N, C-alpha and C positions, 0 to 999 in steps of 0.2 A: 457627855457634856456638851453644851450649845456651843457654836463657833464664837471667836472673839472678833468683832465686839457684839454686844447685845444692843447696846445704845450707842447713838453717834450723833455728832453734829458736822455739818459740812458747810463752810461760808461759800458764797457765790452759785449756791446750789442750782439757781435756775437754768444754767447753761453750761456749754462746754465740758470741761473735766469734771468740774463739780456735779454738773448734774448726772453724768456717767457714773460718778462716786455714789451718788445717792441711790440709783437704779441699782447698783452692784450690790450695796449694802443692804436695800432692802430684799434684794432676790436671795441674799445670804440669810435672811430673817431677822436682821436688826431693825430696831426702833431708831429711825432716822428724823432729824431735825434739820431742815435745810433753812440758813440764815442769808437773805438775799436783799440787796437794795430795792429790787423790784416788788418786794415785799414788806418794805419800810425799815428793814434793818441794815444800818449803816456801820460797817466794821471800823470805820475812822472815828467813830463816837463813842468814848469811853464810857459814857453813861449807858449805851445801849447794851454793852455786856453785863450790866449789873444783875439783868435778870435771866442770866444764861446759868443753868444748873448742871450737876455732874453728869458725864457721860463716860462710857469706856474708851472710847477714842473720839479726838476730834481731828477734822481735816481742815487745815487754815488756807484755803484755796483761792479766795476772792482776790482777783487781780486786774490791773488795767495796764494799758501801753500808754505812751506819750505820743509816740509817732512823729517825732521831731528829731532830726540829725543836726541841725543848725543850733549850736548853744546860745547864740545871739538872739534867737528868736522863741525862746522858752517864755512862756508867760507866766506870771506869779500863780494864776489859777491851775494851769497845768502841771506845774511842779507841786503845788500842795496837794492836788487831786491824786497824784500817783504816788507820792510818798504816803499820803493818808490812807489810802487802799491798800499798797502792797507791803507798806513797813509798820504803820500803825496797827493795821488790822491785824497783823501778827502779834505785835507786842502787846496790845490791849487784850488780845484773845489768850494768849499765854498767861498773862499777869492774873486774868479772872480765873482760868482753868487751873492754874498752880493752886488756887485757895479752895477750889471746889471737888477737883477730881481725887479719887482714891487711890491708894498704891494698886499697882498692877495698869494703871491707866496708859494710854499713849496718845501723843500728839503728833501729827504730820503737816508740816509746812510746806506748799508749794514753791520752789525757788523756779530754777531755770538752768539751762546750760549757759545762759546770759550771765548767771551768779558764779560761774567757773571761768568764764572766757570773755573776751571783749565782745561787744555787739555793736559796731558803729551806726547801725540803721535806727537806734534807739538807745543812747547813753543814758537817759533817766531811768528807762525800764532796766538797762544794766545795772546801775547804781542800786536801785532798789532791791534787785536779787542777790547781788552781791551782800548787801545789808541782811537779808533773810539767810543766806549762808552761815554769815559770821556770828549772828546772832543765835541760831540753832545750836551751833556747835560750842559756842561759850555758855548758854544757858544748860546746857545738859547736865553737867555736874550738880548744879542747884536743884534742878528737878528730881534728878537720879536719887538725891538726898531725901525726897518725900516719896519716891518709890515711882515716879512718873517718867517715862520714856518720850524722848522727842527725836524725831528725825525729819529731814527735808527730801522732797525729791527735786530733781534737776532734769525734766524733759527737755528734749529739742524740739522743734517746731512740730506742734500738733494741730489737727483738723479742727480747730475753733475759730469763733468770730474774732478772737485776738489776731489772728494771722489775716493781714488785708490781701487784698486782690493783686498788687503790686509783687507781695512776697512770694505769694502762692505761684504766680507766674515765674518769678526769677527762680523759685526752687526746682519748678517743673522743667525748666530750660536747662538746669544743672543736673537734673536726673535725681534730685534730693527727695525722697517720700516724705510724706506727712505721717507722724503719728496718729493712729486712732484714738481718740479720747477714752474709748475703754480699755485700750492697752495702759494708759496712763493710769486710769483708775485701780486696775488690777495691780500694778507696781506699788501705787500708794497703799493700797491695803496689805500689801506683802510687807512694806516697810514699817507699817503700824504692827504688824505681827511678829517682826522680828525681835530677836533679844537685844540688837545693839541698840546704842541711844548716842546722839551727836553725829550720827551719819548723814551723809548725803548721796542718796542713791540716784546716779545719772540714768537717764532712759533713751535709747536710740532705736530707730526702726531695726528690726532683724536681730537684736541682741538682747541677751537676757539682762535684766537691769542688776546692779550690784553697786555697794556703796563706793563712791570714789575715793582712790588713793591720794590723799594730799602729799605734796613733798614735804620733807623736813625743812623748816627755816635754819640756816646756819647759825651756830651759836657764836658767842664772842670769843675771843684771842686777847691774851696779854701781849705785852710789848715783846716778849721773845717768841711769840707764835704758839703758845700754849693754850690749851683749852681753859677757860675760865668757868667755873660752876657747872651743873649738871646740864647734860644735853636738854634742848628745848622739846621734851616729849609733849604731845599733844597739839604740836603746831604744824 
């Protein structure tokens, strides 16, 4: 039996983690389609997705940063650009893939550790990655009913063009290593091949990636302090 996936698409495939994914999938024998703005594919344009056909696995990786810490200095264009790429690119991609993918297929969206914690250096980037995490966890049951699995990956700082010189210098001063793009790509493929769905796989240097264990949300209590309704499973 040939390895999964035999066909794949990767958004943002011209650089960084996505380029490493394209190379890894091709090395594994998959037929890979790279969708990148450099080649004329805008993930934030819903019409661009109309021509995307079925694949065994889709890696929704296209992403940008805002690079602005001051909320008063955020421009309309910068806000629309980062939400369009990081959020719309996932939502439009999933919408199209849900209608063309066969049962047994898988989707992996690239979030970030910034989707699991605060990152004051780039609040807008953090906002979009929290959105990706919440969307993946919430859309998983509907996709599972179609036989499609969806997971997210949440890497720490990786050695890609998204990490600027100032951040690199600060991390080096703190002794924090950068993830290799190839290591993140391998974790993404692992998430695609897993049997789980609605999971968020954290990725940190020197550690084995695994699904993040979300804390349970406390349930409501009645006036006497007793539990009301079933526990909030899945939250």
